PyMOL Python script that loads the backbone (N, CA, C, O; Angstrom):
from pymol import cmd

cmd.read_pdbstr("""\
ATOM      1  N   UNK A   1     -34.944 -71.079 100.546  1.00  0.00           N
ATOM      2  CA  UNK A   1     -34.661 -72.363  99.926  1.00  0.00           C
ATOM      3  C   UNK A   1     -34.503 -72.158  98.427  1.00  0.00           C
ATOM      4  O   UNK A   1     -35.234 -71.375  97.820  1.00  0.00           O
ATOM      5  N   UNK A   2     -33.568 -72.850  97.845  1.00  0.00           N
ATOM      6  CA  UNK A   2     -33.351 -72.795  96.407  1.00  0.00           C
ATOM      7  C   UNK A   2     -34.130 -73.925  95.752  1.00  0.00           C
ATOM      8  O   UNK A   2     -34.020 -75.080  96.163  1.00  0.00           O
ATOM      9  N   UNK A   3     -34.915 -73.596  94.736  1.00  0.00           N
ATOM     10  CA  UNK A   3     -35.753 -74.581  94.078  1.00  0.00           C
ATOM     11  C   UNK A   3     -35.200 -75.061  92.739  1.00  0.00           C
ATOM     12  O   UNK A   3     -35.534 -76.158  92.291  1.00  0.00           O
ATOM     13  N   UNK A   4     -34.365 -74.258  92.101  1.00  0.00           N
ATOM     14  CA  UNK A   4     -33.774 -74.662  90.830  1.00  0.00           C
ATOM     15  C   UNK A   4     -32.473 -73.903  90.612  1.00  0.00           C
ATOM     16  O   UNK A   4     -32.194 -72.903  91.273  1.00  0.00           O
ATOM     17  N   UNK A   5     -31.684 -74.406  89.666  1.00  0.00           N
ATOM     18  CA  UNK A   5     -30.399 -73.782  89.356  1.00  0.00           C
ATOM     19  C   UNK A   5     -30.204 -73.785  87.851  1.00  0.00           C
ATOM     20  O   UNK A   5     -30.772 -74.607  87.132  1.00  0.00           O
ATOM     21  N   UNK A   6     -29.400 -72.858  87.399  1.00  0.00           N
ATOM     22  CA  UNK A   6     -29.115 -72.702  85.976  1.00  0.00           C
ATOM     23  C   UNK A   6     -27.637 -72.997  85.744  1.00  0.00           C
ATOM     24  O   UNK A   6     -26.769 -72.425  86.404  1.00  0.00           O
ATOM     25  N   UNK A   7     -27.357 -73.904  84.789  1.00  0.00           N
ATOM     26  CA  UNK A   7     -25.983 -74.238  84.434  1.00  0.00           C
ATOM     27  C   UNK A   7     -25.473 -73.290  83.348  1.00  0.00           C
ATOM     28  O   UNK A   7     -26.233 -72.491  82.802  1.00  0.00           O
ATOM     29  N   UNK A   8     -24.169 -73.389  83.042  1.00  0.00           N
ATOM     30  CA  UNK A   8     -23.551 -72.545  82.015  1.00  0.00           C
ATOM     31  C   UNK A   8     -24.163 -72.750  80.635  1.00  0.00           C
ATOM     32  O   UNK A   8     -24.199 -71.822  79.827  1.00  0.00           O
ATOM     33  N   UNK A   9     -24.643 -73.958  80.362  1.00  0.00           N
ATOM     34  CA  UNK A   9     -25.231 -74.240  79.050  1.00  0.00           C
ATOM     35  C   UNK A   9     -26.734 -73.912  79.002  1.00  0.00           C
ATOM     36  O   UNK A   9     -27.440 -74.361  78.099  1.00  0.00           O
ATOM     37  N   UNK A  10     -27.212 -73.136  79.966  1.00  0.00           N
ATOM     38  CA  UNK A  10     -28.612 -72.695  80.081  1.00  0.00           C
ATOM     39  C   UNK A  10     -29.596 -73.813  80.388  1.00  0.00           C
ATOM     40  O   UNK A  10     -30.802 -73.618  80.236  1.00  0.00           O
ATOM     41  N   UNK A  11     -29.123 -74.969  80.813  1.00  0.00           N
ATOM     42  CA  UNK A  11     -30.044 -76.020  81.252  1.00  0.00           C
ATOM     43  C   UNK A  11     -30.416 -75.765  82.709  1.00  0.00           C
ATOM     44  O   UNK A  11     -29.623 -75.233  83.486  1.00  0.00           O
ATOM     45  N   UNK A  12     -31.621 -76.151  83.058  1.00  0.00           N
ATOM     46  CA  UNK A  12     -32.147 -75.907  84.404  1.00  0.00           C
ATOM     47  C   UNK A  12     -32.311 -77.231  85.121  1.00  0.00           C
ATOM     48  O   UNK A  12     -32.775 -78.210  84.537  1.00  0.00           O
ATOM     49  N   UNK A  13     -31.930 -77.261  86.392  1.00  0.00           N
ATOM     50  CA  UNK A  13     -32.114 -78.445  87.218  1.00  0.00           C
ATOM     51  C   UNK A  13     -33.033 -78.074  88.379  1.00  0.00           C
ATOM     52  O   UNK A  13     -32.858 -77.033  89.011  1.00  0.00           O
ATOM     53  N   UNK A  14     -33.993 -78.918  88.648  1.00  0.00           N
ATOM     54  CA  UNK A  14     -34.976 -78.670  89.696  1.00  0.00           C
ATOM     55  C   UNK A  14     -34.620 -79.462  90.953  1.00  0.00           C
ATOM     56  O   UNK A  14     -34.303 -80.649  90.877  1.00  0.00           O
ATOM     57  N   UNK A  15     -34.674 -78.801  92.102  1.00  0.00           N
ATOM     58  CA  UNK A  15     -34.398 -79.477  93.368  1.00  0.00           C
ATOM     59  C   UNK A  15     -35.512 -80.448  93.730  1.00  0.00           C
ATOM     60  O   UNK A  15     -35.272 -81.429  94.434  1.00  0.00           O
ATOM     61  N   UNK A  16     -36.710 -80.192  93.264  1.00  0.00           N
ATOM     62  CA  UNK A  16     -37.839 -81.063  93.580  1.00  0.00           C
ATOM     63  C   UNK A  16     -37.872 -82.314  92.691  1.00  0.00           C
ATOM     64  O   UNK A  16     -38.204 -83.401  93.164  1.00  0.00           O
ATOM     65  N   UNK A  17     -37.533 -82.165  91.426  1.00  0.00           N
ATOM     66  CA  UNK A  17     -37.607 -83.290  90.487  1.00  0.00           C
ATOM     67  C   UNK A  17     -36.371 -84.181  90.541  1.00  0.00           C
ATOM     68  O   UNK A  17     -36.477 -85.398  90.387  1.00  0.00           O
ATOM     69  N   UNK A  18     -35.196 -83.581  90.761  1.00  0.00           N
ATOM     70  CA  UNK A  18     -33.940 -84.327  90.789  1.00  0.00           C
ATOM     71  C   UNK A  18     -33.126 -83.917  92.021  1.00  0.00           C
ATOM     72  O   UNK A  18     -32.094 -83.262  91.878  1.00  0.00           O
ATOM     73  N   UNK A  19     -33.570 -84.290  93.228  1.00  0.00           N
ATOM     74  CA  UNK A  19     -32.909 -83.793  94.439  1.00  0.00           C
ATOM     75  C   UNK A  19     -31.454 -84.220  94.586  1.00  0.00           C
ATOM     76  O   UNK A  19     -30.616 -83.405  94.970  1.00  0.00           O
ATOM     77  N   UNK A  20     -31.135 -85.469  94.292  1.00  0.00           N
ATOM     78  CA  UNK A  20     -29.747 -85.924  94.469  1.00  0.00           C
ATOM     79  C   UNK A  20     -28.808 -85.262  93.473  1.00  0.00           C
ATOM     80  O   UNK A  20     -27.701 -84.860  93.831  1.00  0.00           O
ATOM     81  N   UNK A  21     -29.242 -85.149  92.232  1.00  0.00           N
ATOM     82  CA  UNK A  21     -28.416 -84.489  91.218  1.00  0.00           C
ATOM     83  C   UNK A  21     -28.217 -83.014  91.571  1.00  0.00           C
ATOM     84  O   UNK A  21     -27.138 -82.459  91.363  1.00  0.00           O
ATOM     85  N   UNK A  22     -29.260 -82.389  92.105  1.00  0.00           N
ATOM     86  CA  UNK A  22     -29.178 -80.990  92.513  1.00  0.00           C
ATOM     87  C   UNK A  22     -28.159 -80.805  93.636  1.00  0.00           C
ATOM     88  O   UNK A  22     -27.362 -79.867  93.606  1.00  0.00           O
ATOM     89  N   UNK A  23     -28.184 -81.697  94.623  1.00  0.00           N
ATOM     90  CA  UNK A  23     -27.247 -81.611  95.754  1.00  0.00           C
ATOM     91  C   UNK A  23     -25.811 -81.796  95.274  1.00  0.00           C
ATOM     92  O   UNK A  23     -24.920 -81.039  95.657  1.00  0.00           O
ATOM     93  N   UNK A  24     -25.592 -82.805  94.437  1.00  0.00           N
ATOM     94  CA  UNK A  24     -24.237 -83.059  93.922  1.00  0.00           C
ATOM     95  C   UNK A  24     -23.744 -81.873  93.096  1.00  0.00           C
ATOM     96  O   UNK A  24     -22.588 -81.467  93.222  1.00  0.00           O
ATOM     97  N   UNK A  25     -24.609 -81.319  92.257  1.00  0.00           N
ATOM     98  CA  UNK A  25     -24.218 -80.168  91.435  1.00  0.00           C
ATOM     99  C   UNK A  25     -23.916 -78.950  92.299  1.00  0.00           C
ATOM    100  O   UNK A  25     -22.991 -78.192  92.005  1.00  0.00           O
ATOM    101  N   UNK A  26     -24.680 -78.760  93.349  1.00  0.00           N
ATOM    102  CA  UNK A  26     -24.443 -77.625  94.252  1.00  0.00           C
ATOM    103  C   UNK A  26     -23.094 -77.742  94.940  1.00  0.00           C
ATOM    104  O   UNK A  26     -22.318 -76.787  94.974  1.00  0.00           O
ATOM    105  N   UNK A  27     -22.821 -78.915  95.486  1.00  0.00           N
ATOM    106  CA  UNK A  27     -21.544 -79.118  96.179  1.00  0.00           C
ATOM    107  C   UNK A  27     -20.381 -79.060  95.194  1.00  0.00           C
ATOM    108  O   UNK A  27     -19.339 -78.482  95.505  1.00  0.00           O
ATOM    109  N   UNK A  28     -20.544 -79.648  94.017  1.00  0.00           N
ATOM    110  CA  UNK A  28     -19.480 -79.611  93.003  1.00  0.00           C
ATOM    111  C   UNK A  28     -19.191 -78.179  92.550  1.00  0.00           C
ATOM    112  O   UNK A  28     -18.065 -77.868  92.160  1.00  0.00           O
ATOM    113  N   UNK A  29     -20.181 -77.323  92.598  1.00  0.00           N
ATOM    114  CA  UNK A  29     -19.984 -75.928  92.227  1.00  0.00           C
ATOM    115  C   UNK A  29     -19.064 -75.174  93.183  1.00  0.00           C
ATOM    116  O   UNK A  29     -18.445 -74.181  92.801  1.00  0.00           O
ATOM    117  N   UNK A  30     -18.977 -75.644  94.423  1.00  0.00           N
ATOM    118  CA  UNK A  30     -18.114 -75.000  95.411  1.00  0.00           C
ATOM    119  C   UNK A  30     -16.673 -75.493  95.357  1.00  0.00           C
ATOM    120  O   UNK A  30     -15.776 -74.820  95.865  1.00  0.00           O
ATOM    121  N   UNK A  31     -16.437 -76.641  94.758  1.00  0.00           N
ATOM    122  CA  UNK A  31     -15.094 -77.243  94.768  1.00  0.00           C
ATOM    123  C   UNK A  31     -14.015 -76.335  94.172  1.00  0.00           C
ATOM    124  O   UNK A  31     -12.940 -76.235  94.765  1.00  0.00           O
ATOM    125  N   UNK A  32     -14.238 -75.667  93.033  1.00  0.00           N
ATOM    126  CA  UNK A  32     -13.185 -74.771  92.526  1.00  0.00           C
ATOM    127  C   UNK A  32     -12.856 -73.613  93.478  1.00  0.00           C
ATOM    128  O   UNK A  32     -11.749 -73.076  93.439  1.00  0.00           O
ATOM    129  N   UNK A  33     -13.803 -73.233  94.321  1.00  0.00           N
ATOM    130  CA  UNK A  33     -13.553 -72.130  95.254  1.00  0.00           C
ATOM    131  C   UNK A  33     -12.574 -72.514  96.357  1.00  0.00           C
ATOM    132  O   UNK A  33     -12.006 -71.636  97.007  1.00  0.00           O
ATOM    133  N   UNK A  34     -12.368 -73.809  96.580  1.00  0.00           N
ATOM    134  CA  UNK A  34     -11.441 -74.253  97.631  1.00  0.00           C
ATOM    135  C   UNK A  34     -10.030 -73.741  97.358  1.00  0.00           C
ATOM    136  O   UNK A  34      -9.332 -73.337  98.288  1.00  0.00           O
ATOM    137  N   UNK A  35      -9.603 -73.751  96.104  1.00  0.00           N
ATOM    138  CA  UNK A  35      -8.247 -73.310  95.765  1.00  0.00           C
ATOM    139  C   UNK A  35      -8.051 -71.818  95.991  1.00  0.00           C
ATOM    140  O   UNK A  35      -6.923 -71.378  96.215  1.00  0.00           O
ATOM    141  N   UNK A  36      -9.108 -71.039  95.940  1.00  0.00           N
ATOM    142  CA  UNK A  36      -8.998 -69.594  96.123  1.00  0.00           C
ATOM    143  C   UNK A  36      -9.351 -69.139  97.529  1.00  0.00           C
ATOM    144  O   UNK A  36      -9.251 -67.952  97.843  1.00  0.00           O
ATOM    145  N   UNK A  37      -9.754 -70.056  98.360  1.00  0.00           N
ATOM    146  CA  UNK A  37     -10.169 -69.718  99.715  1.00  0.00           C
ATOM    147  C   UNK A  37      -8.953 -69.495 100.610  1.00  0.00           C
ATOM    148  O   UNK A  37      -7.973 -70.234 100.514  1.00  0.00           O
ATOM    149  N   UNK A  38      -9.005 -68.481 101.484  1.00  0.00           N
ATOM    150  CA  UNK A  38      -7.911 -68.295 102.446  1.00  0.00           C
ATOM    151  C   UNK A  38      -7.918 -69.383 103.526  1.00  0.00           C
ATOM    152  O   UNK A  38      -6.901 -69.603 104.183  1.00  0.00           O
ATOM    153  N   UNK A  39      -9.050 -70.062 103.715  1.00  0.00           N
ATOM    154  CA  UNK A  39      -9.166 -71.137 104.703  1.00  0.00           C
ATOM    155  C   UNK A  39      -9.753 -72.385 104.033  1.00  0.00           C
ATOM    156  O   UNK A  39     -10.924 -72.699 104.249  1.00  0.00           O
ATOM    157  N   UNK A  40      -8.965 -73.098 103.229  1.00  0.00           N
ATOM    158  CA  UNK A  40      -9.511 -74.247 102.486  1.00  0.00           C
ATOM    159  C   UNK A  40     -10.029 -75.372 103.379  1.00  0.00           C
ATOM    160  O   UNK A  40     -11.026 -76.011 103.041  1.00  0.00           O
ATOM    161  N   UNK A  41      -9.373 -75.626 104.512  1.00  0.00           N
ATOM    162  CA  UNK A  41      -9.851 -76.694 105.397  1.00  0.00           C
ATOM    163  C   UNK A  41     -11.232 -76.375 105.968  1.00  0.00           C
ATOM    164  O   UNK A  41     -12.087 -77.253 106.085  1.00  0.00           O
ATOM    165  N   UNK A  42     -11.429 -75.145 106.309  1.00  0.00           N
ATOM    166  CA  UNK A  42     -12.731 -74.740 106.843  1.00  0.00           C
ATOM    167  C   UNK A  42     -13.817 -74.896 105.764  1.00  0.00           C
ATOM    168  O   UNK A  42     -14.929 -75.336 106.054  1.00  0.00           O
ATOM    169  N   UNK A  43     -13.486 -74.537 104.542  1.00  0.00           N
ATOM    170  CA  UNK A  43     -14.451 -74.663 103.453  1.00  0.00           C
ATOM    171  C   UNK A  43     -14.772 -76.131 103.181  1.00  0.00           C
ATOM    172  O   UNK A  43     -15.925 -76.469 102.911  1.00  0.00           O
ATOM    173  N   UNK A  44     -13.770 -77.004 103.249  1.00  0.00           N
ATOM    174  CA  UNK A  44     -13.993 -78.434 103.040  1.00  0.00           C
ATOM    175  C   UNK A  44     -14.903 -78.988 104.144  1.00  0.00           C
ATOM    176  O   UNK A  44     -15.808 -79.774 103.869  1.00  0.00           O
ATOM    177  N   UNK A  45     -14.660 -78.577 105.386  1.00  0.00           N
ATOM    178  CA  UNK A  45     -15.525 -79.019 106.489  1.00  0.00           C
ATOM    179  C   UNK A  45     -16.953 -78.532 106.283  1.00  0.00           C
ATOM    180  O   UNK A  45     -17.904 -79.266 106.551  1.00  0.00           O
ATOM    181  N   UNK A  46     -17.109 -77.311 105.812  1.00  0.00           N
ATOM    182  CA  UNK A  46     -18.443 -76.753 105.572  1.00  0.00           C
ATOM    183  C   UNK A  46     -19.150 -77.522 104.452  1.00  0.00           C
ATOM    184  O   UNK A  46     -20.343 -77.808 104.552  1.00  0.00           O
ATOM    185  N   UNK A  47     -18.423 -77.854 103.397  1.00  0.00           N
ATOM    186  CA  UNK A  47     -19.008 -78.637 102.304  1.00  0.00           C
ATOM    187  C   UNK A  47     -19.408 -80.034 102.782  1.00  0.00           C
ATOM    188  O   UNK A  47     -20.461 -80.544 102.399  1.00  0.00           O
ATOM    189  N   UNK A  48     -18.575 -80.648 103.613  1.00  0.00           N
ATOM    190  CA  UNK A  48     -18.913 -81.973 104.153  1.00  0.00           C
ATOM    191  C   UNK A  48     -20.169 -81.882 105.019  1.00  0.00           C
ATOM    192  O   UNK A  48     -21.026 -82.765 104.970  1.00  0.00           O
ATOM    193  N   UNK A  49     -20.275 -80.819 105.808  1.00  0.00           N
ATOM    194  CA  UNK A  49     -21.469 -80.617 106.624  1.00  0.00           C
ATOM    195  C   UNK A  49     -22.699 -80.388 105.766  1.00  0.00           C
ATOM    196  O   UNK A  49     -23.783 -80.880 106.078  1.00  0.00           O
ATOM    197  N   UNK A  50     -22.531 -79.641 104.685  1.00  0.00           N
ATOM    198  CA  UNK A  50     -23.642 -79.382 103.776  1.00  0.00           C
ATOM    199  C   UNK A  50     -24.118 -80.692 103.140  1.00  0.00           C
ATOM    200  O   UNK A  50     -25.321 -80.922 103.011  1.00  0.00           O
ATOM    201  N   UNK A  51     -23.181 -81.539 102.748  1.00  0.00           N
ATOM    202  CA  UNK A  51     -23.537 -82.823 102.139  1.00  0.00           C
ATOM    203  C   UNK A  51     -24.253 -83.716 103.149  1.00  0.00           C
ATOM    204  O   UNK A  51     -25.253 -84.355 102.822  1.00  0.00           O
ATOM    205  N   UNK A  52     -23.739 -83.756 104.373  1.00  0.00           N
ATOM    206  CA  UNK A  52     -24.364 -84.567 105.425  1.00  0.00           C
ATOM    207  C   UNK A  52     -25.804 -84.101 105.689  1.00  0.00           C
ATOM    208  O   UNK A  52     -26.721 -84.919 105.759  1.00  0.00           O
ATOM    209  N   UNK A  53     -25.991 -82.812 105.832  1.00  0.00           N
ATOM    210  CA  UNK A  53     -27.331 -82.270 106.104  1.00  0.00           C
ATOM    211  C   UNK A  53     -28.277 -82.516 104.944  1.00  0.00           C
ATOM    212  O   UNK A  53     -29.465 -82.765 105.148  1.00  0.00           O
ATOM    213  N   UNK A  54     -27.755 -82.446 103.729  1.00  0.00           N
ATOM    214  CA  UNK A  54     -28.598 -82.695 102.563  1.00  0.00           C
ATOM    215  C   UNK A  54     -29.003 -84.160 102.477  1.00  0.00           C
ATOM    216  O   UNK A  54     -30.138 -84.468 102.115  1.00  0.00           O
ATOM    217  N   UNK A  55     -28.087 -85.064 102.806  1.00  0.00           N
ATOM    218  CA  UNK A  55     -28.400 -86.496 102.749  1.00  0.00           C
ATOM    219  C   UNK A  55     -29.435 -86.884 103.794  1.00  0.00           C
ATOM    220  O   UNK A  55     -30.309 -87.706 103.517  1.00  0.00           O
ATOM    221  N   UNK A  56     -29.354 -86.314 104.980  1.00  0.00           N
ATOM    222  CA  UNK A  56     -30.247 -86.691 106.073  1.00  0.00           C
ATOM    223  C   UNK A  56     -31.383 -85.698 106.272  1.00  0.00           C
ATOM    224  O   UNK A  56     -32.142 -85.816 107.233  1.00  0.00           O
ATOM    225  N   UNK A  57     -31.511 -84.717 105.374  1.00  0.00           N
ATOM    226  CA  UNK A  57     -32.597 -83.738 105.417  1.00  0.00           C
ATOM    227  C   UNK A  57     -32.648 -82.995 106.757  1.00  0.00           C
ATOM    228  O   UNK A  57     -33.704 -82.881 107.381  1.00  0.00           O
ATOM    229  N   UNK A  58     -31.491 -82.496 107.181  1.00  0.00           N
ATOM    230  CA  UNK A  58     -31.361 -81.745 108.424  1.00  0.00           C
ATOM    231  C   UNK A  58     -31.316 -80.259 108.075  1.00  0.00           C
ATOM    232  O   UNK A  58     -30.593 -79.876 107.155  1.00  0.00           O
ATOM    233  N   UNK A  59     -32.057 -79.418 108.773  1.00  0.00           N
ATOM    234  CA  UNK A  59     -32.004 -77.984 108.460  1.00  0.00           C
ATOM    235  C   UNK A  59     -30.634 -77.390 108.775  1.00  0.00           C
ATOM    236  O   UNK A  59     -29.946 -77.843 109.690  1.00  0.00           O
ATOM    237  N   UNK A  60     -30.251 -76.385 108.019  1.00  0.00           N
ATOM    238  CA  UNK A  60     -28.944 -75.754 108.213  1.00  0.00           C
ATOM    239  C   UNK A  60     -28.909 -74.915 109.485  1.00  0.00           C
ATOM    240  O   UNK A  60     -27.895 -74.891 110.182  1.00  0.00           O
ATOM    241  N   UNK A  61     -29.975 -74.247 109.784  1.00  0.00           N
ATOM    242  CA  UNK A  61     -30.062 -73.414 110.987  1.00  0.00           C
ATOM    243  C   UNK A  61     -31.299 -73.810 111.778  1.00  0.00           C
ATOM    244  O   UNK A  61     -32.310 -74.224 111.212  1.00  0.00           O
ATOM    245  N   UNK A  62     -31.202 -73.677 113.086  1.00  0.00           N
ATOM    246  CA  UNK A  62     -32.325 -73.993 113.960  1.00  0.00           C
ATOM    247  C   UNK A  62     -32.654 -72.747 114.765  1.00  0.00           C
ATOM    248  O   UNK A  62     -31.756 -72.075 115.273  1.00  0.00           O
ATOM    249  N   UNK A  63     -33.939 -72.439 114.881  1.00  0.00           N
ATOM    250  CA  UNK A  63     -34.365 -71.274 115.654  1.00  0.00           C
ATOM    251  C   UNK A  63     -34.034 -71.486 117.127  1.00  0.00           C
ATOM    252  O   UNK A  63     -34.212 -72.582 117.659  1.00  0.00           O
ATOM    253  N   UNK A  64     -33.558 -70.446 117.771  1.00  0.00           N
ATOM    254  CA  UNK A  64     -33.183 -70.564 119.175  1.00  0.00           C
ATOM    255  C   UNK A  64     -34.354 -70.296 120.115  1.00  0.00           C
ATOM    256  O   UNK A  64     -34.341 -70.759 121.256  1.00  0.00           O
ATOM    257  N   UNK A  65     -35.350 -69.568 119.667  1.00  0.00           N
ATOM    258  CA  UNK A  65     -36.509 -69.303 120.500  1.00  0.00           C
ATOM    259  C   UNK A  65     -37.546 -70.396 120.307  1.00  0.00           C
ATOM    260  O   UNK A  65     -37.680 -70.964 119.224  1.00  0.00           O
ATOM    261  N   UNK A  66     -38.274 -70.676 121.373  1.00  0.00           N
ATOM    262  CA  UNK A  66     -39.319 -71.677 121.238  1.00  0.00           C
ATOM    263  C   UNK A  66     -40.521 -71.073 120.524  1.00  0.00           C
ATOM    264  O   UNK A  66     -40.795 -69.878 120.633  1.00  0.00           O
ATOM    265  N   UNK A  67     -41.214 -71.907 119.806  1.00  0.00           N
ATOM    266  CA  UNK A  67     -42.405 -71.477 119.083  1.00  0.00           C
ATOM    267  C   UNK A  67     -43.608 -71.752 119.971  1.00  0.00           C
ATOM    268  O   UNK A  67     -43.713 -72.844 120.528  1.00  0.00           O
ATOM    269  N   UNK A  68     -44.523 -70.790 120.120  1.00  0.00           N
ATOM    270  CA  UNK A  68     -45.684 -71.030 120.982  1.00  0.00           C
ATOM    271  C   UNK A  68     -46.496 -72.233 120.490  1.00  0.00           C
ATOM    272  O   UNK A  68     -46.642 -72.447 119.287  1.00  0.00           O
ATOM    273  N   UNK A  69     -47.013 -73.000 121.428  1.00  0.00           N
ATOM    274  CA  UNK A  69     -47.752 -74.213 121.085  1.00  0.00           C
ATOM    275  C   UNK A  69     -49.047 -73.954 120.346  1.00  0.00           C
ATOM    276  O   UNK A  69     -49.384 -74.689 119.417  1.00  0.00           O
ATOM    277  N   UNK A  70     -49.775 -72.932 120.737  1.00  0.00           N
ATOM    278  CA  UNK A  70     -51.065 -72.683 120.108  1.00  0.00           C
ATOM    279  C   UNK A  70     -51.252 -71.189 119.957  1.00  0.00           C
ATOM    280  O   UNK A  70     -51.076 -70.427 120.907  1.00  0.00           O
ATOM    281  N   UNK A  71     -51.609 -70.782 118.757  1.00  0.00           N
ATOM    282  CA  UNK A  71     -51.857 -69.374 118.482  1.00  0.00           C
ATOM    283  C   UNK A  71     -53.329 -69.249 118.104  1.00  0.00           C
ATOM    284  O   UNK A  71     -53.809 -69.926 117.195  1.00  0.00           O
ATOM    285  N   UNK A  72     -54.030 -68.383 118.808  1.00  0.00           N
ATOM    286  CA  UNK A  72     -55.450 -68.176 118.494  1.00  0.00           C
ATOM    287  C   UNK A  72     -55.656 -66.754 118.019  1.00  0.00           C
ATOM    288  O   UNK A  72     -54.984 -65.827 118.473  1.00  0.00           O
ATOM    289  N   UNK A  73     -56.571 -66.596 117.121  1.00  0.00           N
ATOM    290  CA  UNK A  73     -56.911 -65.280 116.605  1.00  0.00           C
ATOM    291  C   UNK A  73     -58.265 -64.876 117.172  1.00  0.00           C
ATOM    292  O   UNK A  73     -59.237 -65.626 117.082  1.00  0.00           O
ATOM    293  N   UNK A  74     -58.315 -63.704 117.747  1.00  0.00           N
ATOM    294  CA  UNK A  74     -59.578 -63.199 118.288  1.00  0.00           C
ATOM    295  C   UNK A  74     -60.260 -62.310 117.240  1.00  0.00           C
ATOM    296  O   UNK A  74     -59.615 -61.504 116.568  1.00  0.00           O
ATOM    297  N   UNK A  75     -61.554 -62.478 117.125  1.00  0.00           N
ATOM    298  CA  UNK A  75     -62.285 -61.657 116.161  1.00  0.00           C
ATOM    299  C   UNK A  75     -62.858 -60.435 116.802  1.00  0.00           C
ATOM    300  O   UNK A  75     -63.505 -59.632 116.130  1.00  0.00           O
TER     301      UNK A  75
END
""", "prot")
cmd.dss("prot")
cmd.show_as("cartoon", "prot")
cmd.util.cbc("prot")
cmd.orient("prot")
């Protein structure tokens, strides 16, 4: 997880203190890459998915294996 980012003017933005501004800045940072991408439509779909997941707090990846219900440590 990324907790902060550094802009060109050396200002720092925190994901915890300013979550919406951080999300917008992250997505806006990818926009210039669309023109250089060999698959711009795919990149736009990925950015839209990233924005959707960020707005609804959905994880990007989900583990495929189940997690055991209870783990005990024996001494």
